[in-house]
N, C-alpha and C positions, 0 to 999 in steps of 0.2 A: 483572524479573517473569518467572516461568516461563510456558510456554505454557498450562499448566493453570490458573494463576492468572489469566491473561488471558482464558481461556474462561469463567471464573466471576466476572469483575470486578464484574458488577452486584450480586452478593450483598453487597458492602460497604455497600449502602444498606439500612437497616433496614426502611423501608416496602416496598421491593421484596421483601425476604425474607418479610415477613408475607403480602403479596399472592400471592407465588409458592407458598408452602406451602398457603394456602387454596385456590388454584386447582388445585393438584394433586388435592385431594379432589373439587372441583367438576367437573373435567374427566372424572374417572372416572364420576361420576354422569351427566354429559351424554352420554357415549358409551354408558353402560348404557341410558339412556332411548332413544337413537336406535335401537339394535338392537331393543329391546323394542317400540318404536312400529312399526317395519317388520314385525316378526313378528306383532304384534297385527293389522295390516291384512291381511297376506298369508295367515296361517295361522289365527289365532283367529276373525277375521271373514270369512275365506274370500273375499277380494277379489283382483282381478287387478292387473296392472301399471298400468293406467289409474288405478285408485283410489289406489294407492300413489304414483303421480306427482302426483295432485291433493293428497294430504296433504302431500307434500314441498313442492309449489308454494305451498300455503296458509301453510305455516310460514315461507316466505321472502318471501311477498308483501309484508309490512310493510317489508322491506328496500327494496323498490322504491318504496314510498309515503312512507317516513319517514326514510330514511338521511340525506338532505340536511339536513332539519330537525334531526335529532339531531346532525349535525356542527356546525351553527350553535349549538345549545345547548351543545355541548362547548367552544366558543370563548367563550361568554358567561357560563356558570354554573359553579359549583363541581363539578368532575368527580367528586370523591369522594362528594358528597351525591347526585349523579345515579345513581351506581353502587349506592348503598344502596337507592334506589327500584327500580331495574331488577332487582336480584338478589332483593329481597323479592317482587316480582311474579312472577318466573320460578319461584321456589320454591313459591309458593302454587298456580300453574297446574299444575305437575307433581304436586303433592300431590292436587289435585282429580281429575286424570285417574287417578292411582293408586287413589284411593278408589273411583271409579266402576268400575274394573276388578275390584277385590277384592270389591265388593258385587254384582258381576254385573249392573250396570246400563248398562255402556258400549255405545254404538252408534257407527256410522260418523259420524253427524252430530256426536256429542260429540267425536270425534277431530278432525274438521274444525275445529270451533269452538275447541277448546283448542290445536290446532296453530297456528292463526292468532294466538291470544292469546299463546302462548309466543313466537311470531315477532315480535309487537309489542314485547314487552319486549326481545327480542334486537336488534331494529332500533334501539332507543334505546341499548342497552348497547354494541353493537359499536364504533361510531365513537368514543364516549366512552372506552371501554376502550383503544382503540388510541392515542388522543391522550394518555391518562393515563400511558402508558408513559414519555413524556419527563419528566413531572413526578416520577415515581418515581426516575429515575436520572440525569436531565440529558441534554443533547444529546450529549455525548461518548460516552455508553454506550448510546445508542439501539440501534445495530446489534446489540450483544451481548445486550441485554435482549429484543429481538424474537426472536432465535434461541433464547434460553433459554425464553421463553414458548412458542415453537413446540415445543421439546423437551418442555416440561411438558404441552402439549396432546396430544402424541402418546404420552406416557406414559399419559395417560388413555385414549387410543385403544388402547393396547396391553393395558391391564388391564380397562377398562370392558366391552368386548364379551365377553370371556371370562367375567367375573363375571356379566354379564347372561345369557349363554347357559346358565350353570349355574342361575341363579335361575329362568329360564323353564322349563328342563327339569324342575325339581322343584316350583316354586311358581307357575308361569305368569308372565304379564308384569307384574302389578300391583306386586310388590316393587321392580322396577327403577325404576319411576316414583317410588316413595316414597324409594328410595335417592337419586335425583337431587334430590328436594325437600329432603331433609335436608342434602345437600351444600352448598346455598346458604347455610346457617347459618354455615359456616366462612368464606365470603367476606364476609358481613355483619360478623362479629366482627372479621375482619382490617381492614376499612375503619374500624371504630370505634376499634380500637387504634392506628391510624396516628398519627404526629405531623405535623399539618399544617404546622408550622414547618419541617420537613425536606423538604417537597415543593419541587421546583425550578420555581418560578413567577416569571416576570418581573413587574415592576410592572404592575398593571391600568390600563387607560385606559377612557374612556367612549365609545370609538368603537363605532358600530353595526355589529354583525357580520352583514352581509348575505350571504345564500347565494350570490348572483350574483358576489360578489367572489371567492369560492373557485373558482367555475367559470371566471371570466375568467382567474384565475391558472393554472389547469390548461391552458387553451387557449393561454396564452403560453409553455408549456413543452412543446415537441414530444417531449422525452425522456419526460416523464411521460405524455403522450398515448399514446406507443408502448407503454409498460409497462402502462397500464390497458387498452388495446385487447388486448394479449396475454393479460392476466388474464381479460378477457371471454370469449375463445374457450376458454381452458383450463378456466375454472370452469363455463361454461354447458354445454359438451359433455363435458369430461373428468372433472370432479370430481362424478361421479354414482355413487360407489362404493356408497352406500346402496341405490340401485335395482339396480345391476349385481349386487352380491353377493347381495342378497335373491332376485332372480330366477334367477341362475345356480345358487345352492345349492338352491333348492326345485324349479325347473322342469327344469333340465338335469341336475343331479347327484342330486336327490331326497334331500337330507340333512335332518337334524333341527336343532333350535334350537342345540344345542351346536356343531355343525359350522358353522352360519351365524355364530355369535358368534366362532368361531375365525378366520374369514376377516378380520373386522375387526381382530383382534389381529395377525394375520400381516401385514396391510397396514401396520400401525403400525410394524413392524420397520424397513421402508424409510424411512418418514416420520421416525421417531426418529433414524435414522442421518443423514438429511439435516439435521435440526435440530442434531445434535451437531457435524457437520462445519462447518455455518454458524457456530455459536458459537465454534469454535476458530479459524476464519479471521477472524471478528470484523470483517468488512468488508461494506458494502453492494455488491451486484453491479451491473454496468452493464447498460443496456437490451439490448445485443446478446447478452449472456450469458443474460439472462432469456428472450429470444425463442428462443434455441437450446435451452434446457432444456424450454420448453413444446413445441417441435416434437418433441423426442425423447420426451417424455411421450405425445404422441399416437401415435407409432409403437409404443410399448410397449403401449398399449391395443389397437391392431389385432392385435398378436401375441398378446396375452392372450385375445382373442376366439376364437382357434383352439385353445386348450389343450384336449386331449382328455379329461382326467380332473380330478376334484376336486383331486387332489394336484398336478398340474402347474399348474392354475389358481392354487392357493394359493402355489406356489413363485414364480409370476410376479408376484404382488401386491406384494412388497417392492420390486421394481425399479420398478414403476409408482409406488408411494408415494414412493420416493426422488426421482424426477424431478418428480413433482407438487409435493412440498413444497419442493424446492429452488427451483422456479419461484416459489412463493407467498411463501416467506421472503424471497427476494431482491427480489421486487417490493415487498413491504410495507416492507422495510428501506429500499430506495432512495427510495420516495415519502416516508416519514417523515423520513429523514435529510436530504433536499434541499428540504424545505418549511419556511418560516419558522414559528416557534411560533404567532404570532397568526393564521395561516391553517390550521394543521395539522388542527384539528377539522373544518373544512369540506372541506378537501381529502380527508381520510380518510373523511368522509361520502360524498363522491362516489366514492371508491375502493371503499367497501363497497357502494354502490349498483350499481356495475358488477360487482363480485366476486360478490355474492349476489343482487342485484336481478333478474338475468335468470333465476334459478331458477324463479320462479312460471310463467314461460313455458316454459322448457326442460324442467323435470321432468315436467309432464303430457304434453308432446309425446313425450318419451323413453319414458314409460310406455306411451303409445298405440302408439308405434312398435314396442316390444317385443311388444305383443299382436298387431300387424298383420303384422310381418315376421319376428319371432323375436328371442330374446334375444341370441344370438351376433351376428347381423347388426347389431343396434342398437349393441352395444359397438364393433364394427368401424367403423360409420359415425361414431360419436362420436369415435373416435380419428382418423379421416381428417379430420373437420371441425376438430379441435383443431390438427393439424399444418398443414393448408392455411390455416387462418385466421391462424396466427402467421407463416407464410411471406408471406402477402399483406401483413400489417402491416409486416414488414421491407422488402419491396420498395417499399411505398408511402412509408415513413418514412426510408429509408436515407440520402437526401441531407440531410434535416433533422437526423438523428442525427449526421452527420459534422461539423456545426457545433458549436463549443464552446458549452456551456450555462452560464448564470450561475446557480450553485447557492447555496442558502442557507447 
């Protein structure tokens, strides 16, 4: 098998091909809406970093509240049917917000409510979707499928913000939300067209899938604890590009929607490169590698905060994106590939809880900090917290990581 065939091996599975193609469209819509939502709050509704942080926090609050339960559902119920429900709900929510904007009825309260609603469906969707990957391709191809899904996600990040920037510039923010709403139709159709008989599902048993069983398993694995703790610092403080880019482009560089959207696409160049490299290597990374990447990511954020112009800031974004996504792909792959199938939904639910569940606390705080101290200072502080946090994790866990782990 050539290296290229190896990097695309998951495409031999028909169900994965269907889901991948549909998600390519959906990811473009998702990123188009994210850019439009930030622009709607900061520019159209004339709000500050604090309000932007609250919107982001509300969108991720359901992750904090429901990720563990969603992971339990993923281990108990048909994942394909659950994804049909979550994608239908997400599409309807995006469509309602788009209609409110186009009809000139939207208020900040509407944005708060619908951001929370979209986050609710996302909280149910994410652990299920993560655990569903193994059913699409089987355990042997999980690492490759995770990398390809990340490449897909970042292709959406490359295209979506640029498309949204153009739509906002000429038609305001409403069409970006409607684009996202329509994109979920492709995912729903792909799920309907799948062959359930080709999904890689072990025989079901009648065992009660208790949430605490997944948490106890995580606690018994110091390697997974170290990886998840690293993800906590990197995601809570580092992965705030939505806030950083929105405030840097409007407050510091005084740019329009097109330039703001372009920053999202430029960031995706580095993220996409990380996903492609990971797919070609086709191996889950070890905890020490994940911790090192997260620490470097924090350093790049600090350096980025000092960039003197829009151009230099944009040129630094791909480097940030590369180390950020290398950290996240490696962490996601490691946790999935080393967790038993019957526990994977609950473990991924806990992983998502830590990965995105801290955002409701972190985002409002970061928005407030940007208002109180300044945008550049906030980006620098977040970078320092990312690096320091991961270093503390390594120092605290290094003896336990040196012991051999019993992997699934």
